[in-house]
N, C-alpha and C positions, 0 to 999 in steps of 0.2 A: 777241625771240623767240629758243626755243633750239630746234638742228635738229640731224638727226645728218647725217653725210655717208659718202657712200664710201668716200673718200682721206684726211681729216684728224680724223675724232673727231667728238665734240660741237662744234659753235660757236655763237654768238652770232651773231646778226645784227639788224642793224634791217629794219626791215619797209617803210622807204624805199625800200632798197635791191632787193626782190622785181623781177624782170623775166617779166613777160608774152607766154607766146608761145600769143595765140589759138587758133589752129590748130595748137599742138606743135610735134613737132616727129617728122620723118615716121619712123614703125615706133614711137613716141610719143607719140600724137596726142592722148591724154587727159591727159597731164601739161603743165596747162599754169604752172607760176609754179617760178621757177628764182632762182638765184643767182650771182653770179660771186666766188668765192673765189680772190685771189692765192694764188699758191705762195711766192713770194721777192721782195722789194723788186728793180725794173728787169728782170724776169724778162720776158719773151712770151708764157710759159706762166699759165693760171689753172685754175680747176675751176669746170665747168656742174654747181650742184647743184641736184637737185630738193630744193623745201622740203620735200615728203611724203612722196616715195619715197626715202630714204634709200638702196638700191643703184643710183638712176638717178643717175647723177656722168658728167661725160666732160672730160677732159682737153681745153684748148683755147687754142688760142694764136693771137698776132697774124700773119696771112699771112703779112704786110709783110716780116717779121723772117727771113722762110726764101725768098721771092721777092719781089726790091723792085721787080723791072716789072708786078704781080701788078693787075689792072683789071678791069674788067666794069661793065656798066652795070646800072639796077634800071629797073626798068621803072613807067611811071608808075601801076600796079595795086598795085606794092609798094610805093611811096613812098604812095600812098593809105592802104594798109594801114597801114604804121609813122608815117602821119600827119607826114612828114616835112615842114619847113616850111626847115629850112638842114641843108645838107651837113656842116657842120660839130657837129651836133647824133647824128651818126649813128658806131657805132662796128662794124670787121668782123674778126669769130673765125674761126678754123677749127678743126676738132674733131679734135683727132691720137689715130693709135694707136700706143699705146706695146708695145713690143717690147723684149725681151732678147740683144743688148744692145741699150741706148736708143741709139745712132747708128742702128739699123735699121731706126727709129721713122719714123714718115709722117705725112704731115698732109692732108688734105683740103682739096682747091682748090677739087671741081668746084660744093662745095655749102654755103659761106661762111655764118655766122648774124650779120645782121645787126639790130646795136641802136639803136632811137632812144634814149639818153643823156636826152633832156630825159624823155619822155613814161613810160619802159620799158618798149615793147611792141618784141617781137621777132619776126623771121621765121627761117626757114632758108630760102633759096633753091637750086636745084637748075640750077647752069649748063649749058647744052646744048654746047659746047665741050669733049669728054673728050680731046681729043688736046693741049690746049693746058694747060688746069687737070687734070688726074688727081684722082682719090681715092686715091690711094695716093703724094703726090709725097714723094720723101724728106728727111728733116732733113737727114742727115749730107751736106756738100757745097754746102749751102744758103745765105743771102746772112748768116746768124745767124753 
């Protein structure tokens, strides 16, 4: 399947790689199908790209690469929504806000993206602890 992307131009993706956000992402509730496009091998960064809307793409990263003690609980409702059977099937990303210069970029630890890699269902959580997990956690000086 061919898609146009916000950051990487035209790409061919495997339809098996499509991730479903049944409720969308806050602010983009109508957009339900995305794909993760890696940027570089062994990089914590990737792009979460809408498969239908070229201009809807987010730079994402593994939050643990920037805050190694990052942890949060997943409610039973969220586990049910994602149909999680084993914790090993779950992967966590966070959205990155790019700034110029790059070292002033931030990562959103307050609203992680959870993806069930087995069934390709995903959801963005909004954590309630804004002091521990800020929306704008600086990338510079982090664990990376």
